[in-house]
BALOBA-1460 file (C-alpha; in Angstrom, 3 decimals):
// residues 404
<rec num="1" residu="m" x="-13.344" y="15.080" z="-2.687"/>
<rec num="2" residu="v" x="-13.662" y="11.152" z="-2.813"/>
<rec num="3" residu="a" x="-14.564" y="10.435" z="-6.040"/>
<rec num="4" residu="l" x="-16.670" y="6.899" z="-6.531"/>
<rec num="5" residu="t" x="-18.018" y="6.374" z="-10.075"/>
<rec num="6" residu="n" x="-20.651" y="9.279" z="-10.734"/>
<rec num="7" residu="i" x="-21.005" y="9.895" z="-7.050"/>
<rec num="8" residu="v" x="-18.648" y="12.276" z="-4.999"/>
<rec num="9" residu="f" x="-18.407" y="12.998" z="-1.321"/>
<rec num="10" residu="s" x="-16.721" y="15.493" z="0.330"/>
<rec num="11" residu="k" x="-14.029" y="13.925" z="2.746"/>
<rec num="12" residu="t" x="-15.143" y="14.630" z="6.465"/>
<rec num="13" residu="t" x="-14.511" y="12.910" z="9.597"/>
<rec num="14" residu="p" x="-16.841" y="12.931" z="12.885"/>
<rec num="15" residu="q" x="-13.642" y="14.680" z="14.603"/>
<rec num="16" residu="a" x="-14.229" y="17.817" z="12.655"/>
<rec num="17" residu="p" x="-17.938" y="18.158" z="11.894"/>
<rec num="18" residu="r" x="-17.946" y="22.036" z="11.800"/>
<rec num="19" residu="r" x="-15.112" y="22.412" z="9.617"/>
<rec num="20" residu="h" x="-16.509" y="20.475" z="6.491"/>
<rec num="21" residu="k" x="-19.909" y="19.918" z="5.162"/>
<rec num="22" residu="t" x="-20.927" y="16.543" z="3.601"/>
<rec num="23" residu="f" x="-22.099" y="16.896" z="-0.034"/>
<rec num="24" residu="l" x="-23.153" y="14.415" z="-2.454"/>
<rec num="25" residu="s" x="-22.893" y="14.923" z="-6.218"/>
<rec num="26" residu="f" x="-25.051" y="13.224" z="-8.371"/>
<rec num="27" residu="d" x="-25.226" y="14.052" z="-12.315"/>
<rec num="28" residu="h" x="-22.878" y="16.890" z="-11.263"/>
<rec num="29" residu="h" x="-25.692" y="18.641" z="-9.008"/>
<rec num="30" residu="l" x="-24.744" y="19.246" z="-5.271"/>
<rec num="31" residu="f" x="-26.800" y="18.965" z="-2.262"/>
<rec num="32" residu="n" x="-26.365" y="19.755" z="1.197"/>
<rec num="33" residu="a" x="-26.711" y="16.396" z="3.107"/>
<rec num="34" residu="s" x="-28.030" y="17.838" z="6.551"/>
<rec num="35" residu="f" x="-31.516" y="17.051" z="7.719"/>
<rec num="36" residu="p" x="-33.676" y="17.398" z="10.906"/>
<rec num="37" residu="l" x="-33.491" y="14.679" z="13.379"/>
<rec num="38" residu="p" x="-36.906" y="12.787" z="12.347"/>
<rec num="39" residu="h" x="-35.769" y="12.378" z="8.838"/>
<rec num="40" residu="i" x="-32.560" y="11.147" z="9.796"/>
<rec num="41" residu="l" x="-33.495" y="8.510" z="12.303"/>
<rec num="42" residu="n" x="-35.629" y="7.364" z="9.455"/>
<rec num="43" residu="l" x="-32.301" y="7.359" z="7.082"/>
<rec num="44" residu="f" x="-30.485" y="5.392" z="10.224"/>
<rec num="45" residu="k" x="-33.005" y="2.527" z="10.090"/>
<rec num="46" residu="r" x="-33.182" y="2.117" z="6.559"/>
<rec num="47" residu="l" x="-29.248" y="2.097" z="6.327"/>
<rec num="48" residu="t" x="-28.774" y="-0.510" z="8.903"/>
<rec num="49" residu="s" x="-31.388" y="-2.694" z="7.238"/>
<rec num="50" residu="f" x="-29.251" y="-2.939" z="3.774"/>
<rec num="51" residu="p" x="-25.420" y="-2.562" z="4.080"/>
<rec num="52" residu="k" x="-24.986" y="-2.844" z="0.280"/>
<rec num="53" residu="i" x="-26.745" y="0.113" z="-1.586"/>
<rec num="54" residu="h" x="-26.955" y="-1.588" z="-4.614"/>
<rec num="55" residu="q" x="-29.457" y="-3.893" z="-3.529"/>
<rec num="56" residu="r" x="-32.056" y="-1.251" z="-3.771"/>
<rec num="57" residu="s" x="-32.641" y="2.533" z="-4.479"/>
<rec num="58" residu="l" x="-31.719" y="4.554" z="-1.542"/>
<rec num="59" residu="q" x="-34.272" y="7.608" z="-1.005"/>
<rec num="60" residu="i" x="-33.484" y="10.505" z="1.468"/>
<rec num="61" residu="r" x="-36.485" y="12.668" z="2.031"/>
<rec num="62" residu="n" x="-35.780" y="16.446" z="2.751"/>
<rec num="63" residu="p" x="-38.838" y="18.552" z="4.505"/>
<rec num="64" residu="f" x="-38.112" y="21.334" z="1.724"/>
<rec num="65" residu="k" x="-37.220" y="19.237" z="-1.352"/>
<rec num="66" residu="d" x="-38.676" y="15.768" z="-2.143"/>
<rec num="67" residu="p" x="-36.683" y="13.694" z="-2.809"/>
<rec num="68" residu="l" x="-33.465" y="15.390" z="-2.238"/>
<rec num="69" residu="f" x="-31.445" y="12.759" z="-4.090"/>
<rec num="70" residu="s" x="-31.231" y="8.989" z="-4.897"/>
<rec num="71" residu="i" x="-28.692" y="6.503" z="-5.684"/>
<rec num="72" residu="p" x="-30.090" y="4.355" z="-8.330"/>
<rec num="73" residu="r" x="-29.629" y="0.397" z="-9.065"/>
<rec num="74" residu="s" x="-27.297" y="1.531" z="-11.861"/>
<rec num="75" residu="i" x="-24.537" y="2.489" z="-9.564"/>
<rec num="76" residu="d" x="-21.206" y="0.287" z="-9.596"/>
<rec num="77" residu="s" x="-22.253" y="-2.901" z="-7.618"/>
<rec num="78" residu="k" x="-18.778" y="-2.843" z="-5.978"/>
<rec num="79" residu="i" x="-19.689" y="0.214" z="-4.143"/>
<rec num="80" residu="f" x="-21.031" y="-0.279" z="-0.554"/>
<rec num="81" residu="l" x="-21.746" y="1.651" z="2.377"/>
<rec num="82" residu="l" x="-18.560" y="1.584" z="5.051"/>
<rec num="83" residu="s" x="-19.843" y="3.533" z="7.762"/>
<rec num="84" residu="f" x="-21.642" y="6.658" z="8.671"/>
<rec num="85" residu="s" x="-21.849" y="9.076" z="11.639"/>
<rec num="86" residu="l" x="-24.477" y="11.227" z="13.123"/>
<rec num="87" residu="i" x="-23.373" y="14.491" z="14.710"/>
<rec num="88" residu="t" x="-26.171" y="16.483" z="16.518"/>
<rec num="89" residu="r" x="-25.699" y="20.394" z="16.335"/>
<rec num="90" residu="s" x="-28.084" y="23.274" z="16.850"/>
<rec num="91" residu="a" x="-29.683" y="24.907" z="13.942"/>
<rec num="92" residu="s" x="-28.068" y="27.807" z="12.424"/>
<rec num="93" residu="r" x="-30.178" y="31.350" z="12.028"/>
<rec num="94" residu="n" x="-30.121" y="30.842" z="8.227"/>
<rec num="95" residu="e" x="-31.988" y="27.347" z="8.499"/>
<rec num="96" residu="s" x="-35.629" y="26.802" z="8.360"/>
<rec num="97" residu="p" x="-37.466" y="26.945" z="11.657"/>
<rec num="98" residu="e" x="-38.762" y="23.501" z="10.592"/>
<rec num="99" residu="t" x="-35.284" y="22.083" z="11.658"/>
<rec num="100" residu="k" x="-36.899" y="22.822" z="15.140"/>
<rec num="101" residu="g" x="-33.468" y="23.574" z="16.575"/>
<rec num="102" residu="n" x="-32.167" y="20.211" z="16.091"/>
<rec num="103" residu="v" x="-29.968" y="19.100" z="12.964"/>
<rec num="104" residu="v" x="-27.995" y="15.790" z="12.437"/>
<rec num="105" residu="e" x="-25.327" y="16.182" z="10.018"/>
<rec num="106" residu="v" x="-24.674" y="12.742" z="8.418"/>
<rec num="107" residu="y" x="-21.208" y="11.669" z="7.660"/>
<rec num="108" residu="l" x="-21.317" y="8.823" z="5.124"/>
<rec num="109" residu="r" x="-18.215" y="6.924" z="3.776"/>
<rec num="110" residu="y" x="-18.148" y="4.688" z="1.004"/>
<rec num="111" residu="m" x="-15.622" y="2.223" z="-0.294"/>
<rec num="112" residu="p" x="-14.972" y="-0.191" z="-3.102"/>
<rec num="113" residu="e" x="-16.149" y="-3.669" z="-2.283"/>
<rec num="114" residu="r" x="-12.928" y="-5.588" z="-1.383"/>
<rec num="115" residu="r" x="-11.539" y="-7.499" z="-4.192"/>
<rec num="116" residu="h" x="-10.129" y="-10.166" z="-1.857"/>
<rec num="117" residu="s" x="-9.660" y="-10.846" z="1.601"/>
<rec num="118" residu="v" x="-6.126" y="-9.774" z="2.470"/>
<rec num="119" residu="a" x="-6.263" y="-11.079" z="5.934"/>
<rec num="120" residu="a" x="-7.927" y="-14.376" z="4.964"/>
<rec num="121" residu="i" x="-4.997" y="-16.757" z="5.091"/>
<rec num="122" residu="t" x="-4.476" y="-20.142" z="6.684"/>
<rec num="123" residu="d" x="-1.433" y="-21.379" z="8.869"/>
<rec num="124" residu="d" x="-0.550" y="-23.722" z="5.855"/>
<rec num="125" residu="q" x="-0.550" y="-20.612" z="3.434"/>
<rec num="126" residu="v" x="1.552" y="-18.648" z="5.537"/>
<rec num="127" residu="r" x="4.235" y="-21.505" z="5.788"/>
<rec num="128" residu="k" x="4.019" y="-21.926" z="1.815"/>
<rec num="129" residu="l" x="4.778" y="-18.342" z="1.743"/>
<rec num="130" residu="e" x="7.628" y="-18.305" z="4.243"/>
<rec num="131" residu="i" x="9.322" y="-21.414" z="2.194"/>
<rec num="132" residu="l" x="8.856" y="-19.268" z="-0.987"/>
<rec num="133" residu="a" x="10.579" y="-16.505" z="0.535"/>
<rec num="134" residu="n" x="13.423" y="-18.581" z="1.524"/>
<rec num="135" residu="t" x="13.677" y="-19.668" z="-2.133"/>
<rec num="136" residu="i" x="13.598" y="-16.347" z="-3.118"/>
<rec num="137" residu="r" x="16.557" y="-15.277" z="-0.941"/>
<rec num="138" residu="q" x="18.484" y="-18.140" z="-2.654"/>
<rec num="139" residu="d" x="17.677" y="-16.717" z="-6.061"/>
<rec num="140" residu="i" x="18.833" y="-13.353" z="-5.080"/>
<rec num="141" residu="l" x="22.117" y="-14.442" z="-4.108"/>
<rec num="142" residu="t" x="22.773" y="-16.761" z="-6.846"/>
<rec num="143" residu="m" x="21.955" y="-13.807" z="-9.123"/>
<rec num="144" residu="l" x="24.159" y="-11.343" z="-7.656"/>
<rec num="145" residu="t" x="26.810" y="-13.960" z="-7.551"/>
<rec num="146" residu="t" x="26.649" y="-14.336" z="-11.077"/>
<rec num="147" residu="a" x="26.415" y="-10.751" z="-11.865"/>
<rec num="148" residu="k" x="29.552" y="-10.018" z="-9.774"/>
<rec num="149" residu="s" x="28.045" y="-7.021" z="-8.460"/>
<rec num="150" residu="g" x="24.941" y="-5.681" z="-6.757"/>
<rec num="151" residu="h" x="23.429" y="-5.351" z="-3.263"/>
<rec num="152" residu="s" x="22.838" y="-7.944" z="-1.150"/>
<rec num="153" residu="a" x="21.542" y="-6.688" z="2.176"/>
<rec num="154" residu="g" x="18.179" y="-4.905" z="1.070"/>
<rec num="155" residu="p" x="16.904" y="-7.618" z="-1.229"/>
<rec num="156" residu="l" x="17.512" y="-10.190" z="1.497"/>
<rec num="157" residu="g" x="15.613" y="-8.054" z="4.142"/>
<rec num="158" residu="m" x="12.615" y="-7.391" z="1.654"/>
<rec num="159" residu="a" x="12.269" y="-11.034" z="0.600"/>
<rec num="160" residu="d" x="9.122" y="-11.744" z="2.834"/>
<rec num="161" residu="i" x="7.399" y="-8.548" z="1.910"/>
<rec num="162" residu="f" x="7.847" y="-9.136" z="-1.911"/>
<rec num="163" residu="t" x="6.660" y="-12.601" z="-1.341"/>
<rec num="164" residu="a" x="3.529" y="-11.461" z="0.659"/>
<rec num="165" residu="l" x="2.787" y="-8.531" z="-2.008"/>
<rec num="166" residu="y" x="3.133" y="-10.938" z="-5.345"/>
<rec num="167" residu="f" x="1.588" y="-14.070" z="-3.749"/>
<rec num="168" residu="h" x="-1.227" y="-12.735" z="-1.620"/>
<rec num="169" residu="i" x="-2.036" y="-9.156" z="-1.326"/>
<rec num="170" residu="l" x="-1.660" y="-7.499" z="-4.912"/>
<rec num="171" residu="q" x="-3.970" y="-7.883" z="-7.584"/>
<rec num="172" residu="h" x="-2.137" y="-8.440" z="-10.397"/>
<rec num="173" residu="n" x="-1.870" y="-10.847" z="-13.536"/>
<rec num="174" residu="p" x="1.664" y="-12.078" z="-14.872"/>
<rec num="175" residu="k" x="0.066" y="-13.233" z="-18.170"/>
<rec num="176" residu="r" x="-1.513" y="-9.488" z="-18.506"/>
<rec num="177" residu="p" x="0.971" y="-7.188" z="-16.898"/>
<rec num="178" residu="n" x="-0.500" y="-4.086" z="-18.145"/>
<rec num="179" residu="w" x="-3.720" y="-5.182" z="-16.795"/>
<rec num="180" residu="t" x="-5.802" y="-1.739" z="-16.374"/>
<rec num="181" residu="d" x="-7.283" y="-2.818" z="-13.250"/>
<rec num="182" residu="r" x="-4.037" y="-4.317" z="-11.573"/>
<rec num="183" residu="d" x="-2.596" y="-2.779" z="-8.163"/>
<rec num="184" residu="r" x="0.353" y="-0.499" z="-8.732"/>
<rec num="185" residu="l" x="3.643" y="-1.421" z="-6.991"/>
<rec num="186" residu="f" x="6.281" y="1.245" z="-7.286"/>
<rec num="187" residu="l" x="9.681" y="0.727" z="-6.140"/>
<rec num="188" residu="s" x="11.644" y="3.823" z="-4.840"/>
<rec num="189" residu="n" x="14.736" y="2.269" z="-3.598"/>
<rec num="190" residu="g" x="15.557" y="0.476" z="-7.244"/>
<rec num="191" residu="h" x="18.824" y="-1.018" z="-6.028"/>
<rec num="192" residu="i" x="17.118" y="-3.796" z="-4.044"/>
<rec num="193" residu="v" x="15.365" y="-4.775" z="-7.411"/>
<rec num="194" residu="p" x="16.881" y="-8.350" z="-7.303"/>
<rec num="195" residu="v" x="14.276" y="-9.188" z="-4.879"/>
<rec num="196" residu="r" x="11.433" y="-7.856" z="-7.007"/>
<rec num="197" residu="y" x="12.911" y="-9.738" z="-10.230"/>
<rec num="198" residu="a" x="12.990" y="-13.133" z="-8.267"/>
<rec num="199" residu="a" x="9.405" y="-12.555" z="-6.982"/>
<rec num="200" residu="m" x="8.282" y="-11.579" z="-10.319"/>
<rec num="201" residu="a" x="10.067" y="-14.761" z="-12.134"/>
<rec num="202" residu="r" x="8.530" y="-17.009" z="-9.317"/>
<rec num="203" residu="a" x="5.300" y="-15.436" z="-10.056"/>
<rec num="204" residu="g" x="5.247" y="-16.015" z="-13.873"/>
<rec num="205" residu="y" x="6.141" y="-12.950" z="-15.166"/>
<rec num="206" residu="f" x="9.295" y="-14.167" z="-17.086"/>
<rec num="207" residu="p" x="11.269" y="-17.511" z="-17.108"/>
<rec num="208" residu="l" x="13.459" y="-18.272" z="-14.014"/>
<rec num="209" residu="s" x="16.331" y="-18.738" z="-16.367"/>
<rec num="210" residu="e" x="16.407" y="-15.099" z="-17.025"/>
<rec num="211" residu="l" x="17.469" y="-14.245" z="-13.713"/>
<rec num="212" residu="s" x="21.042" y="-15.262" z="-14.455"/>
<rec num="213" residu="t" x="21.122" y="-12.251" z="-16.751"/>
<rec num="214" residu="l" x="21.014" y="-10.002" z="-13.978"/>
<rec num="215" residu="r" x="22.889" y="-6.611" z="-14.817"/>
<rec num="216" residu="q" x="24.407" y="-8.034" z="-18.247"/>
<rec num="217" residu="f" x="24.486" y="-5.835" z="-21.529"/>
<rec num="218" residu="g" x="21.098" y="-6.113" z="-23.318"/>
<rec num="219" residu="s" x="19.471" y="-7.931" z="-20.539"/>
<rec num="220" residu="r" x="15.951" y="-6.702" z="-19.362"/>
<rec num="221" residu="l" x="17.151" y="-6.966" z="-15.716"/>
<rec num="222" residu="q" x="18.996" y="-4.189" z="-15.136"/>
<rec num="223" residu="g" x="20.890" y="-3.378" z="-11.782"/>
<rec num="224" residu="h" x="17.995" y="-0.455" z="-11.448"/>
<rec num="225" residu="p" x="14.584" y="-1.158" z="-12.864"/>
<rec num="226" residu="e" x="14.046" y="0.061" z="-16.236"/>
<rec num="227" residu="l" x="10.179" y="0.492" z="-16.923"/>
<rec num="228" residu="r" x="10.761" y="0.558" z="-20.870"/>
<rec num="229" residu="f" x="12.411" y="-3.040" z="-20.866"/>
<rec num="230" residu="l" x="10.286" y="-5.227" z="-18.844"/>
<rec num="231" residu="p" x="6.717" y="-5.204" z="-18.377"/>
<rec num="232" residu="g" x="5.137" y="-5.512" z="-15.036"/>
<rec num="233" residu="l" x="7.334" y="-2.524" z="-13.850"/>
<rec num="234" residu="e" x="5.402" y="0.687" z="-12.662"/>
<rec num="235" residu="n" x="8.587" y="2.997" z="-12.910"/>
<rec num="236" residu="t" x="12.211" y="3.366" z="-13.510"/>
<rec num="237" residu="s" x="14.104" y="4.068" z="-10.309"/>
<rec num="238" residu="g" x="17.469" y="4.995" z="-9.365"/>
<rec num="239" residu="p" x="17.346" y="8.677" z="-7.709"/>
<rec num="240" residu="l" x="16.204" y="7.713" z="-4.222"/>
<rec num="241" residu="g" x="12.869" y="9.512" z="-3.203"/>
<rec num="242" residu="d" x="11.698" y="9.563" z="-6.812"/>
<rec num="243" residu="g" x="9.565" y="6.743" z="-6.357"/>
<rec num="244" residu="s" x="7.445" y="8.113" z="-3.658"/>
<rec num="245" residu="s" x="6.303" y="10.969" z="-5.760"/>
<rec num="246" residu="q" x="5.510" y="8.693" z="-8.669"/>
<rec num="247" residu="a" x="3.509" y="6.668" z="-6.495"/>
<rec num="248" residu="v" x="1.646" y="9.770" z="-5.050"/>
<rec num="249" residu="g" x="0.896" y="10.883" z="-8.523"/>
<rec num="250" residu="a" x="-0.448" y="7.505" z="-9.555"/>
<rec num="251" residu="a" x="-2.851" y="7.393" z="-6.664"/>
<rec num="252" residu="y" x="-3.904" y="11.023" z="-7.385"/>
<rec num="253" residu="a" x="-4.711" y="9.887" z="-10.973"/>
<rec num="254" residu="a" x="-6.534" y="6.659" z="-9.665"/>
<rec num="255" residu="r" x="-8.681" y="9.109" z="-7.681"/>
<rec num="256" residu="m" x="-9.604" y="11.515" z="-10.403"/>
<rec num="257" residu="n" x="-10.315" y="8.538" z="-12.664"/>
<rec num="258" residu="h" x="-12.609" y="6.954" z="-10.106"/>
<rec num="259" residu="e" x="-10.187" y="3.895" z="-10.300"/>
<rec num="260" residu="t" x="-10.196" y="1.287" z="-7.322"/>
<rec num="261" residu="w" x="-7.105" y="-0.052" z="-7.689"/>
<rec num="262" residu="h" x="-4.572" y="0.342" z="-4.735"/>
<rec num="263" residu="t" x="-1.039" y="1.894" z="-5.180"/>
<rec num="264" residu="y" x="1.887" y="0.724" z="-3.303"/>
<rec num="265" residu="c" x="5.395" y="2.007" z="-2.835"/>
<rec num="266" residu="v" x="8.093" y="0.239" z="-1.404"/>
<rec num="267" residu="m" x="10.992" y="2.382" z="0.100"/>
<rec num="268" residu="s" x="13.984" y="2.552" z="2.006"/>
<rec num="269" residu="d" x="14.731" y="4.277" z="5.148"/>
<rec num="270" residu="g" x="17.712" y="5.936" z="4.008"/>
<rec num="271" residu="e" x="15.947" y="7.803" z="1.373"/>
<rec num="272" residu="l" x="13.994" y="9.615" z="4.184"/>
<rec num="273" residu="e" x="16.943" y="11.760" z="4.014"/>
<rec num="274" residu="c" x="15.790" y="13.125" z="0.610"/>
<rec num="275" residu="g" x="13.316" y="16.255" z="0.670"/>
<rec num="276" residu="i" x="11.063" y="15.049" z="-2.374"/>
<rec num="277" residu="t" x="9.945" y="11.949" z="0.030"/>
<rec num="278" residu="w" x="8.486" y="14.842" z="2.424"/>
<rec num="279" residu="e" x="6.922" y="16.916" z="-0.253"/>
<rec num="280" residu="a" x="5.133" y="14.083" z="-1.621"/>
<rec num="281" residu="a" x="3.936" y="13.019" z="2.111"/>
<rec num="282" residu="l" x="2.484" y="16.551" z="2.298"/>
<rec num="283" residu="f" x="0.555" y="16.315" z="-0.773"/>
<rec num="284" residu="a" x="-0.907" y="12.708" z="-0.045"/>
<rec num="285" residu="a" x="-2.178" y="13.847" z="3.182"/>
<rec num="286" residu="k" x="-3.630" y="17.020" z="1.806"/>
<rec num="287" residu="y" x="-5.697" y="15.227" z="-0.582"/>
<rec num="288" residu="q" x="-6.380" y="12.081" z="1.664"/>
<rec num="289" residu="l" x="-5.018" y="9.544" z="-0.747"/>
<rec num="290" residu="n" x="-6.474" y="6.436" z="1.190"/>
<rec num="291" residu="n" x="-5.597" y="4.400" z="-1.888"/>
<rec num="292" residu="l" x="-2.002" y="4.777" z="-1.316"/>
<rec num="293" residu="t" x="0.556" y="2.580" z="0.956"/>
<rec num="294" residu="w" x="3.947" y="3.359" z="1.570"/>
<rec num="295" residu="i" x="6.060" y="0.632" z="2.952"/>
<rec num="296" residu="i" x="9.111" y="1.680" z="4.608"/>
<rec num="297" residu="d" x="12.117" y="-0.812" z="4.914"/>
<rec num="298" residu="r" x="13.459" y="0.141" z="8.193"/>
<rec num="299" residu="n" x="16.645" y="-1.709" z="8.183"/>
<rec num="300" residu="n" x="18.487" y="1.237" z="9.777"/>
<rec num="301" residu="i" x="21.557" y="0.928" z="7.089"/>
<rec num="302" residu="q" x="22.750" y="2.641" z="4.097"/>
<rec num="303" residu="i" x="25.881" y="2.725" z="2.247"/>
<rec num="304" residu="d" x="27.710" y="5.099" z="4.330"/>
<rec num="305" residu="g" x="26.778" y="3.365" z="7.636"/>
<rec num="306" residu="y" x="23.897" y="3.276" z="10.082"/>
<rec num="307" residu="t" x="21.124" y="5.637" z="9.299"/>
<rec num="308" residu="e" x="20.897" y="7.123" z="12.968"/>
<rec num="309" residu="d" x="24.674" y="7.960" z="12.459"/>
<rec num="310" residu="v" x="24.454" y="9.495" z="8.896"/>
<rec num="311" residu="m" x="21.171" y="11.330" z="9.463"/>
<rec num="312" residu="p" x="18.919" y="10.593" z="12.375"/>
<rec num="313" residu="l" x="15.337" y="9.776" z="11.320"/>
<rec num="314" residu="e" x="13.708" y="9.049" z="14.494"/>
<rec num="315" residu="p" x="10.997" y="9.551" z="15.866"/>
<rec num="316" residu="l" x="9.784" y="8.434" z="12.637"/>
<rec num="317" residu="h" x="6.296" y="7.164" z="13.623"/>
<rec num="318" residu="e" x="5.366" y="10.512" z="15.214"/>
<rec num="319" residu="k" x="6.781" y="12.468" z="12.213"/>
<rec num="320" residu="f" x="4.448" y="10.625" z="9.743"/>
<rec num="321" residu="t" x="1.686" y="11.154" z="12.279"/>
<rec num="322" residu="a" x="2.338" y="14.816" z="12.313"/>
<rec num="323" residu="f" x="2.061" y="15.092" z="8.652"/>
<rec num="324" residu="g" x="-1.347" y="13.545" z="8.566"/>
<rec num="325" residu="w" x="-0.679" y="9.917" z="7.813"/>
<rec num="326" residu="n" x="-1.962" y="6.620" z="9.112"/>
<rec num="327" residu="v" x="1.069" y="5.098" z="10.589"/>
<rec num="328" residu="l" x="1.539" y="1.448" z="11.369"/>
<rec num="329" residu="e" x="4.798" y="-0.705" z="12.666"/>
<rec num="330" residu="i" x="5.274" y="-4.119" z="11.883"/>
<rec num="331" residu="d" x="7.938" y="-6.940" z="11.957"/>
<rec num="332" residu="g" x="9.063" y="-7.139" z="8.265"/>
<rec num="333" residu="h" x="9.597" y="-10.712" z="8.308"/>
<rec num="334" residu="n" x="6.223" y="-12.012" z="10.162"/>
<rec num="335" residu="m" x="3.905" y="-12.863" z="7.144"/>
<rec num="336" residu="r" x="0.571" y="-12.352" z="9.107"/>
<rec num="337" residu="d" x="1.962" y="-8.934" z="10.353"/>
<rec num="338" residu="i" x="2.638" y="-7.941" z="6.733"/>
<rec num="339" residu="i" x="-0.567" y="-9.068" z="5.196"/>
<rec num="340" residu="n" x="-2.538" y="-7.639" z="8.378"/>
<rec num="341" residu="a" x="-0.950" y="-4.484" z="7.875"/>
<rec num="342" residu="c" x="-1.818" y="-4.064" z="4.016"/>
<rec num="343" residu="d" x="-5.570" y="-5.148" z="5.022"/>
<rec num="344" residu="r" x="-5.547" y="-2.295" z="7.522"/>
<rec num="345" residu="a" x="-4.039" y="0.168" z="4.899"/>
<rec num="346" residu="e" x="-6.536" y="-1.013" z="2.181"/>
<rec num="347" residu="s" x="-9.453" y="-0.475" z="4.871"/>
<rec num="348" residu="t" x="-8.401" y="2.970" z="6.128"/>
<rec num="349" residu="w" x="-10.342" y="5.689" z="4.495"/>
<rec num="350" residu="e" x="-9.081" y="8.945" z="6.315"/>
<rec num="351" residu="a" x="-5.527" y="9.193" z="5.312"/>
<rec num="352" residu="p" x="-2.928" y="7.454" z="3.349"/>
<rec num="353" residu="t" x="-0.954" y="4.789" z="5.075"/>
<rec num="354" residu="i" x="2.593" y="4.058" z="5.872"/>
<rec num="355" residu="v" x="3.868" y="0.707" z="7.177"/>
<rec num="356" residu="i" x="7.197" y="1.100" z="8.910"/>
<rec num="357" residu="a" x="8.540" y="-2.514" z="8.383"/>
<rec num="358" residu="h" x="11.464" y="-3.374" z="10.680"/>
<rec num="359" residu="t" x="13.707" y="-5.709" z="8.865"/>
<rec num="360" residu="i" x="17.056" y="-7.356" z="9.259"/>
<rec num="361" residu="p" x="19.362" y="-6.517" z="6.428"/>
<rec num="362" residu="g" x="20.973" y="-9.605" z="4.975"/>
<rec num="363" residu="k" x="18.219" y="-11.768" z="6.599"/>
<rec num="364" residu="g" x="19.061" y="-15.596" z="6.697"/>
<rec num="365" residu="v" x="22.644" y="-15.127" z="6.124"/>
<rec num="366" residu="s" x="24.432" y="-14.567" z="9.529"/>
<rec num="367" residu="f" x="27.887" y="-13.045" z="8.034"/>
<rec num="368" residu="m" x="25.536" y="-10.577" z="6.285"/>
<rec num="369" residu="e" x="22.775" y="-9.388" z="8.763"/>
<rec num="370" residu="c" x="22.882" y="-6.023" z="10.090"/>
<rec num="371" residu="e" x="26.092" y="-5.320" z="8.569"/>
<rec num="372" residu="p" x="26.167" y="-2.025" z="6.375"/>
<rec num="373" residu="s" x="29.212" y="-3.268" z="4.478"/>
<rec num="374" residu="w" x="26.850" y="-5.727" z="2.696"/>
<rec num="375" residu="h" x="24.490" y="-3.009" z="1.411"/>
<rec num="376" residu="g" x="26.019" y="-2.654" z="-1.792"/>
<rec num="377" residu="r" x="28.252" y="-5.893" z="-2.511"/>
<rec num="378" residu="p" x="27.385" y="-9.617" z="-3.580"/>
<rec num="379" residu="p" x="29.133" y="-12.513" z="-2.454"/>
<rec num="380" residu="k" x="32.572" y="-12.397" z="-3.705"/>
<rec num="381" residu="d" x="32.722" y="-16.148" z="-5.093"/>
<rec num="382" residu="r" x="30.981" y="-19.301" z="-5.354"/>
<rec num="383" residu="s" x="32.469" y="-20.523" z="-1.897"/>
<rec num="384" residu="e" x="30.885" y="-17.518" z="-0.128"/>
<rec num="385" residu="l" x="27.785" y="-18.187" z="-1.998"/>
<rec num="386" residu="g" x="27.732" y="-21.709" z="-1.119"/>
<rec num="387" residu="t" x="28.063" y="-21.010" z="2.611"/>
<rec num="388" residu="a" x="25.283" y="-18.561" z="2.529"/>
<rec num="389" residu="l" x="23.031" y="-20.998" z="0.520"/>
<rec num="390" residu="k" x="23.388" y="-23.894" z="3.013"/>
<rec num="391" residu="e" x="22.729" y="-21.399" z="5.757"/>
<rec num="392" residu="l" x="19.487" y="-20.531" z="4.007"/>
<rec num="393" residu="r" x="18.522" y="-24.104" z="3.031"/>
<rec num="394" residu="t" x="19.237" y="-25.297" z="6.627"/>
<rec num="395" residu="l" x="17.590" y="-22.098" z="8.378"/>
<rec num="396" residu="g" x="21.034" y="-21.433" z="9.973"/>
<rec num="397" residu="g" x="21.512" y="-24.961" z="10.830"/>
<rec num="398" residu="k" x="18.122" y="-25.695" z="12.451"/>
<rec num="399" residu="i" x="17.661" y="-28.303" z="9.551"/>
<rec num="400" residu="n" x="20.330" y="-31.232" z="9.619"/>
<rec num="401" residu="n" x="20.784" y="-32.691" z="5.839"/>
<rec num="402" residu="n" x="24.367" y="-33.982" z="5.155"/>
<rec num="403" residu="d" x="23.756" y="-33.746" z="1.518"/>
<rec num="404" residu="l" x="23.529" y="-29.859" z="1.253"/>
């Protein structure tokens, strides 16, 4: 069931009309929403005349009960009609002869009004996000070198995605990190948390100077995120795979509580080797958690080498499709791809969405890119850091600046 304010619809699709009935719950009273053809055609005209149902009261008349139900003006004004489908079938024996052999089943789908237009972004805004992602990569390497430990490849590869999330996609407020209506961002592969710390600092969650305390005793910025210490985190992560189940639980709770915020979970491809991930995938598909999006960092490496050598994952797209998910594949370094994928995910109402983001581990630093050896180690000294920072600042030598 899809719960929205005090109205509940059973989740149905035109592809399976005979297996599901469409019901509407109003004040905890259920009505079957199948009507004779003349009445449905009248409903069709009325629906197309006003897309936002909060603009007026919607009355649907039934030949046996008058009225069957109504949606009053008091309904949450953020709810509007997304789409509806008409499925014609023959009347069954137990239906009244007044149906005259033709019944049209209406499949109504409602969704929250978009809080923001994710896909609406200009070329100039894209460029600013790309520059910010490059800055965040520099923050990551500086943090890791100061800490003398940590993971380089994954955080560098996910800088574009975290930049898009924190600076364009997520609904959040750095000044109110526990804001009730914020989108939830879970990090399952906690070892890449330096990229999240850098993005959060740039967004204003805490001072940039605090980034230098990464992995230090008493610091809020531990090597794996600690929910107890840093406001703005949604989960403590370390054991791979756990974040996927935590995110599914949050999305399910949002459904139960009629919340409209979206749940995102960033995951590694390596942790797909963990069984708990697939258990979570089954649960999310069963309950059609369309308020849930997993973003998989498909960088093809893990600490022991290449994923396809350690434990082959392909065909990944087909596997998640078979599990009942909406599957998207993108270039994880293309800002428009990232933003459009999240836009499509938030607009999908039949299933949870998984975004397989193909990324380059160590992105932006030539001697780190696609090298599994950089999965779990930082630059060894300031000299190596300087070389890496120069590559980032010159975009691999594309910018000539003798002062760098």
